[in-house]
C-alpha positions as CSV (number, residue, x, y, z in Angstrom):
1,M,-13.9,-12.4,-4.1
2,A,-14.0,-10.0,-1.2
3,D,-12.7,-11.0,2.2
4,E,-15.6,-12.0,4.5
5,E,-14.5,-9.4,7.1
6,N,-14.5,-6.7,4.4
7,I,-18.1,-7.1,3.3
8,N,-19.3,-4.4,5.7
9,D,-16.9,-2.0,4.1
10,T,-18.2,-2.4,0.6
11,E,-21.2,-0.7,-1.0
12,V,-23.5,-1.5,-4.0
13,L,-25.2,1.4,-5.4
14,D,-28.9,1.5,-6.3
15,E,-29.8,2.1,-10.0
16,E,-30.4,5.9,-9.7
17,P,-27.3,6.9,-7.8
18,R,-25.2,4.6,-10.1
19,S,-26.7,6.2,-13.1
20,I,-25.9,9.7,-11.7
21,L,-22.3,8.6,-11.0
22,L,-21.9,7.0,-14.4
23,G,-23.2,10.3,-16.0
24,L,-20.5,12.3,-14.1
25,I,-17.8,9.8,-15.0
26,S,-18.6,9.9,-18.6
27,Q,-17.4,13.6,-18.6
28,L,-14.0,12.7,-17.1
29,R,-10.8,11.5,-18.6
30,K,-8.1,9.2,-17.1
31,G,-5.6,11.1,-14.9
32,M,-7.9,14.2,-14.6
33,D,-7.7,16.2,-11.4
34,L,-11.0,15.7,-9.5
35,H,-10.8,18.6,-7.0
36,R,-12.8,21.0,-9.2
37,V,-15.4,18.3,-9.9
38,T,-18.7,18.6,-8.0
39,L,-19.5,15.2,-6.6
40,P,-23.1,14.0,-6.0
41,T,-24.2,14.2,-2.4
42,F,-24.8,10.4,-2.0
43,V,-21.0,9.9,-1.9
44,L,-20.6,12.3,1.0
45,E,-19.8,11.4,4.6
46,P,-21.8,13.7,6.8
47,R,-18.8,15.7,8.3
48,S,-16.1,18.0,7.2
49,M,-12.5,16.8,6.4
50,L,-11.4,19.3,9.2
51,E,-13.3,17.0,11.6
52,R,-12.1,13.9,10.0
53,I,-8.5,14.7,11.1
54,T,-9.5,14.2,14.7
55,D,-9.9,10.4,14.0
56,F,-6.1,10.2,14.6
57,M,-6.6,11.6,18.1
58,S,-9.1,8.9,19.0
59,H,-6.8,6.8,21.1
60,P,-5.1,9.3,23.4
61,E,-4.2,6.6,25.9
62,L,-1.5,5.3,23.4
63,I,0.4,8.6,23.4
64,L,-0.2,10.6,26.7
65,R,2.5,8.8,28.7
66,V,5.0,8.4,25.9
67,P,6.9,11.7,26.5
68,K,7.9,10.5,29.9
69,Q,9.2,7.1,28.8
70,D,13.0,6.9,29.1
71,D,13.8,4.5,26.3
72,A,13.9,6.4,22.9
73,L,13.2,3.2,20.9
74,Q,10.2,2.4,23.0
75,R,8.9,6.0,22.4
76,F,9.3,5.5,18.7
77,V,7.4,2.2,18.6
78,N,4.5,3.9,20.6
79,V,4.4,6.8,18.2
80,V,4.0,4.3,15.3
81,R,1.3,2.5,17.3
82,Y,-0.5,5.8,17.9
83,Y,-0.3,6.8,14.2
84,L,-1.6,3.5,13.0
85,S,-4.6,3.5,15.4
86,G,-6.6,6.1,13.5
87,W,-7.1,4.5,10.1
88,H,-9.8,2.0,11.1
89,I,-12.4,4.8,11.7
90,K,-14.4,5.2,8.4
91,P,-17.9,4.9,7.2
92,K,-19.3,2.0,5.3
93,G,-18.6,1.9,1.6
94,V,-17.0,4.8,-0.3
95,K,-17.8,8.1,1.4
96,K,-16.0,11.3,1.2
97,P,-16.0,14.1,3.8
98,Y,-17.0,17.5,2.8
99,N,-14.5,19.7,1.1
100,P,-13.9,22.5,3.6
101,V,-14.3,26.1,2.4
102,L,-11.6,28.7,2.9
103,G,-11.6,30.0,6.4
104,E,-13.7,27.1,7.8
105,H,-12.4,25.7,11.1
106,F,-13.1,23.0,13.5
107,R,-12.4,22.9,17.3
108,A,-12.5,20.2,19.9
109,R,-11.1,19.2,23.2
110,W,-10.6,16.0,25.2
111,K,-10.8,15.6,29.1
112,F,-8.8,12.8,30.6
113,P,-9.2,10.9,33.9
114,D,-6.1,12.5,35.4
115,A,-7.7,15.9,35.0
116,T,-5.4,16.8,32.1
117,E,-6.8,18.0,28.7
118,S,-6.0,18.3,25.0
119,F,-7.1,20.9,22.5
120,F,-7.5,20.7,18.7
121,V,-8.1,23.2,16.0
122,S,-8.0,22.9,12.2
123,E,-8.6,25.4,9.5
124,Q,-8.9,25.4,5.7
125,V,-6.1,27.8,4.8
126,S,-6.2,27.3,1.0
127,H,-9.0,26.2,-1.3
128,H,-7.2,25.9,-4.7
129,P,-5.1,24.0,-4.0
130,P,-6.8,22.5,-0.9
131,I,-4.7,22.7,2.2
132,S,-6.0,21.8,5.7
133,A,-3.8,22.8,8.7
134,Y,-4.2,21.5,12.1
135,Y,-2.8,21.8,15.6
136,Y,-3.2,19.5,18.6
137,A,-1.8,20.2,22.1
138,S,-1.9,18.6,25.5
139,P,0.3,20.9,27.5
140,E,0.4,19.0,30.8
141,N,1.4,15.8,28.9
142,N,4.1,17.6,26.8
143,I,2.5,16.8,23.5
144,I,2.1,18.9,20.3
145,I,0.9,17.5,17.0
146,A,0.9,19.9,14.0
147,G,0.7,19.5,10.3
148,D,-1.1,20.0,7.1
149,I,-3.0,17.8,4.6
150,R,-2.8,18.6,0.8
151,P,-5.0,16.1,-1.0
152,K,-4.9,15.7,-4.8
153,S,-7.6,13.6,-6.4
154,K,-7.3,11.8,-9.7
155,F,-9.7,9.7,-11.9
156,L,-8.2,6.3,-12.7
157,G,-10.9,4.6,-14.6
158,N,-12.7,2.2,-12.3
159,S,-11.0,3.9,-9.4
160,A,-10.5,7.4,-8.0
161,A,-7.3,8.2,-6.0
162,T,-6.7,10.8,-3.4
163,L,-3.0,11.4,-3.1
164,M,-2.4,12.5,0.5
165,H,0.4,15.1,0.4
166,G,1.5,16.9,3.5
167,E,3.2,16.0,6.8
168,S,2.4,15.6,10.5
169,K,4.9,16.4,13.2
170,I,4.8,15.1,16.8
171,F,6.8,17.1,19.3
172,F,7.4,16.1,22.9
173,T,8.1,19.4,24.5
174,N,10.1,17.9,27.4
175,R,12.5,16.5,24.8
176,P,14.1,19.2,22.7
177,G,15.0,18.3,19.2
178,E,12.9,15.1,19.3
179,V,10.6,15.4,16.2
180,Y,8.5,12.6,14.6
181,R,7.8,13.3,11.0
182,I,4.9,11.3,9.5
183,T,3.6,11.0,6.0
184,M,0.3,9.3,4.9
185,P,-0.7,6.5,2.5
186,N,-2.9,7.4,-0.5
187,V,-6.7,6.6,-0.6
188,Y,-8.4,4.7,-3.4
189,A,-12.1,4.4,-4.2
190,R,-12.5,1.1,-6.1
191,G,-15.4,-0.1,-8.1
192,I,-16.9,3.2,-9.2
193,L,-17.8,1.9,-12.7
194,F,-18.5,-1.8,-12.0
195,G,-18.3,-4.2,-9.1
196,R,-18.6,-3.4,-5.4
197,M,-17.4,0.0,-4.2
198,V,-14.7,-0.2,-1.5
199,L,-12.3,2.3,0.0
200,E,-8.6,1.1,0.3
201,L,-5.4,2.6,1.5
202,G,-2.4,2.1,-0.7
203,D,1.3,2.9,-1.3
204,N,3.9,3.9,1.3
205,A,4.1,6.0,4.4
206,T,6.9,6.7,6.8
207,V,7.4,7.8,10.5
208,R,10.9,9.2,11.1
209,C,12.8,10.5,14.0
210,E,16.2,12.0,12.9
211,K,17.5,12.6,16.4
212,H,17.5,8.9,17.2
213,D,18.2,7.7,13.7
214,L,14.9,5.7,13.6
215,I,12.5,5.2,10.7
216,C,9.5,3.1,10.1
217,E,8.7,2.3,6.5
218,L,5.2,1.2,6.0
219,E,3.5,-0.4,3.0
220,F,-0.3,-0.2,2.8
221,R,-1.2,-3.0,0.4
222,T,-4.1,-3.0,-1.8
223,K,-5.9,-6.1,-2.9
224,G,-5.0,-7.6,-6.3
225,F,-7.6,-8.8,-8.7
226,F,-6.8,-12.5,-7.9
227,T,-4.5,-12.4,-5.0
228,G,-4.0,-10.7,-1.7
229,S,-6.5,-9.3,0.9
230,Y,-8.0,-6.0,1.8
231,N,-6.5,-3.6,4.3
232,S,-3.1,-5.4,4.7
233,I,-0.1,-3.6,6.0
234,Y,3.6,-4.4,6.2
235,G,6.4,-2.4,7.7
236,K,9.9,-2.3,9.2
237,I,11.4,-0.2,12.0
238,K,15.0,0.4,11.2
239,R,18.1,2.4,12.0
240,E,18.0,4.8,9.2
241,S,21.8,5.2,8.8
242,T,22.7,1.6,8.7
243,G,19.4,-0.1,7.5
244,E,19.5,-2.4,10.5
245,S,16.0,-3.9,10.9
246,L,14.8,-3.8,14.4
247,F,11.1,-4.8,14.3
248,E,8.6,-6.0,11.6
249,I,4.9,-4.9,11.4
250,T,2.2,-7.1,9.9
251,G,-1.5,-7.5,9.9
252,K,-4.5,-5.4,8.9
253,W,-5.0,-1.7,9.7
254,S,-8.7,-2.3,10.0
255,D,-8.4,-5.3,12.4
256,V,-5.3,-6.4,14.3
257,M,-1.6,-5.4,13.7
258,Y,1.4,-7.2,15.1
259,I,5.0,-6.2,15.8
260,K,7.4,-9.1,15.4
261,D,10.3,-9.5,17.7
262,L,8.4,-7.8,20.6
263,V,5.9,-10.7,20.4
264,E,2.9,-8.6,21.0
265,V,-0.2,-7.1,19.3
266,L,0.7,-3.6,18.1
267,F,-2.9,-2.5,18.0
268,S,-6.3,-4.3,18.0
269,V,-9.4,-2.5,16.7
270,R,-11.7,-5.0,18.5
271,E,-10.1,-4.3,21.8
272,S,-9.9,-0.5,21.4
273,K,-12.3,2.2,22.4
274,I,-12.7,5.6,20.7
275,Y,-12.2,8.3,23.2
276,P,-15.0,10.9,22.9
277,K,-14.2,14.4,21.9
278,I,-16.0,17.5,23.3
279,V,-17.4,19.9,20.7
280,A,-19.4,23.0,21.4
281,P,-23.1,22.9,20.5
282,E,-23.8,24.3,17.0
283,E,-25.6,27.3,18.3
284,E,-22.5,28.3,20.2
285,Q,-20.2,27.9,17.3
286,E,-19.0,30.6,14.9
287,E,-20.6,30.9,11.5
288,N,-17.7,29.3,9.7
289,E,-17.2,26.5,12.2
290,S,-17.6,23.1,10.5
291,R,-20.6,21.6,12.2
292,R,-22.6,24.8,12.1
293,L,-21.6,25.7,8.5
294,W,-22.6,22.3,7.2
295,S,-25.5,21.5,9.6
296,K,-28.2,21.7,7.0
297,V,-26.4,19.4,4.6
298,T,-25.7,17.0,7.4
299,S,-29.3,16.9,8.5
300,A,-30.5,16.3,5.0
301,L,-28.0,13.5,4.4
302,I,-28.9,11.8,7.7
303,G,-32.6,12.2,6.7
304,R,-31.7,10.7,3.2
305,N,-33.1,13.8,1.5
306,L,-30.4,14.0,-1.2
307,D,-32.1,16.7,-3.1
308,L,-32.2,19.1,-0.1
309,A,-28.6,18.1,0.7
310,T,-27.6,19.1,-2.8
311,D,-29.4,22.4,-2.6
312,E,-27.8,23.3,0.8
313,K,-24.4,22.2,-0.4
314,T,-24.7,24.4,-3.5
315,I,-25.6,27.4,-1.3
316,I,-22.3,26.9,0.7
317,E,-20.3,26.5,-2.5
318,D,-21.8,29.5,-4.2
319,N,-21.1,31.7,-1.1
320,Q,-17.5,30.5,-1.3
321,R,-17.2,31.6,-5.0
322,N,-18.8,34.9,-4.2
323,E,-16.4,35.6,-1.4
324,A,-13.5,34.7,-3.5
325,K,-14.5,37.2,-6.1
326,L,-14.8,39.9,-3.4
327,R,-11.4,39.1,-2.1
328,E,-9.9,39.5,-5.5
329,A,-11.7,42.7,-6.1
330,E,-10.7,44.2,-2.7
331,A,-7.1,42.9,-3.0
332,S,-7.1,43.0,0.9
333,L,-3.9,42.9,2.8
334,S,-2.8,39.7,4.5
335,D,-3.8,39.0,8.1
336,S,-0.1,38.5,8.8
337,N,0.2,42.3,9.3
338,N,-1.6,42.0,12.6
339,L,0.6,39.2,14.1
340,V,1.9,39.7,17.7
341,S,4.3,37.3,19.4
342,V,2.7,35.4,22.4
343,N,4.9,32.4,23.3
344,E,7.7,30.2,22.1
345,F,8.2,26.5,22.6
346,S,11.4,24.4,22.2
347,E,14.2,26.6,20.9
348,N,15.6,23.7,18.9
349,Q,12.3,23.5,16.9
350,Q,11.8,27.2,16.5
351,F,8.2,26.7,17.3
352,R,6.7,30.2,17.6
353,F,3.0,31.1,18.3
354,F,1.2,34.2,17.4
355,A,-2.1,35.7,18.1
356,L,-3.9,38.1,15.8
357,Q,-5.0,41.4,17.4
358,H,-8.4,41.4,15.7
359,S,-9.3,37.7,15.5
360,R,-9.0,34.4,17.4
361,R,-6.3,32.9,15.4
362,I,-3.1,31.1,16.2
363,A,-0.3,30.5,13.7
364,Y,2.9,28.6,13.9
365,V,6.2,28.9,12.1
366,D,8.4,25.8,11.7
367,D,11.3,25.2,9.3
368,H,10.5,28.5,7.6
369,E,6.9,27.4,6.9
370,F,3.9,29.5,7.9
371,I,0.4,28.1,8.5
372,S,-2.3,30.0,10.2
373,V,-4.9,28.2,12.3
374,T,-8.1,29.7,13.8
375,V,-8.5,28.9,17.5
376,N,-10.3,29.9,20.6
377,F,-9.2,27.9,23.6
378,T,-12.2,29.0,25.6
379,C,-14.5,26.8,23.4
380,C,-16.3,23.8,24.6
381,V,-16.1,24.8,28.3
């Protein structure tokens, strides 16, 4: 039986969409990779995955002052708090954001009461396999967050899983060598064949800071058939070298989380407020910017015109296939030929930024990895 508090997170499909979904599922086999499967539009959340990433920047008050805190353990706890604060933001039922097309990007910024700002840009840098790269910076507050998401979807019978590969890194630019490496739990869509459809987070995630020998090991617990509850979380903050347990985390990521031994609420969804982001109007965006690119699909979904949404989605996907064929035929040279060094942060992190001579693109190199990200910091003014 579902938790009472979880009723609003479940969805029962009408006969027609259920029939469509069952017809699609009948063509699948257990363990099959779902990335190349075209999903019906009624399972879509009306925004791109590139925008979905900004959910983790929705509570900036939890991180803005952390770089200036003197105590390393306190900084670590607050990074964990900040990371866990973004998971509660999701639509009702089982909805999936749009799969971004190659070269698609999303830009946003936030203005804070102390007159400081932060900027965000994400780009789809690979389509097969899908890779979304992102970069967030608040220069006056000494914060950089950069990383990538590499989802891999699988059909599991009555469930579908999205395995969330990739890593986020949080840098405090006033503290050389202090890097927080973060991994994500996996996402499960339950009840796609029978029962109520519900979205769950499951498996393990970590937050690690090697410089201070700290690690937080988190377990996102899925509900068992007869036991357990939805959206539970359990974790420990430890000294990684010795295994010494410092704090224990319990609760629900969708409601309230507690940190034992500090005798306090780690994060409460009910007492939190999502900080609004500023996004340029669609008419001022570039053609491959997420909201403009998907605007007709989004309008159709909001208007519950699923046939029109499907048609508009197909146009975008067909354009992507045609562009892929053109790229293969032209065998064009990599954009990296045009890189020009602009700035360098934190010599210990070897964070280097580049600008392309002929486009508004920033890239970073870290630990010998290269990810390019489209950006224009004059956006949203």
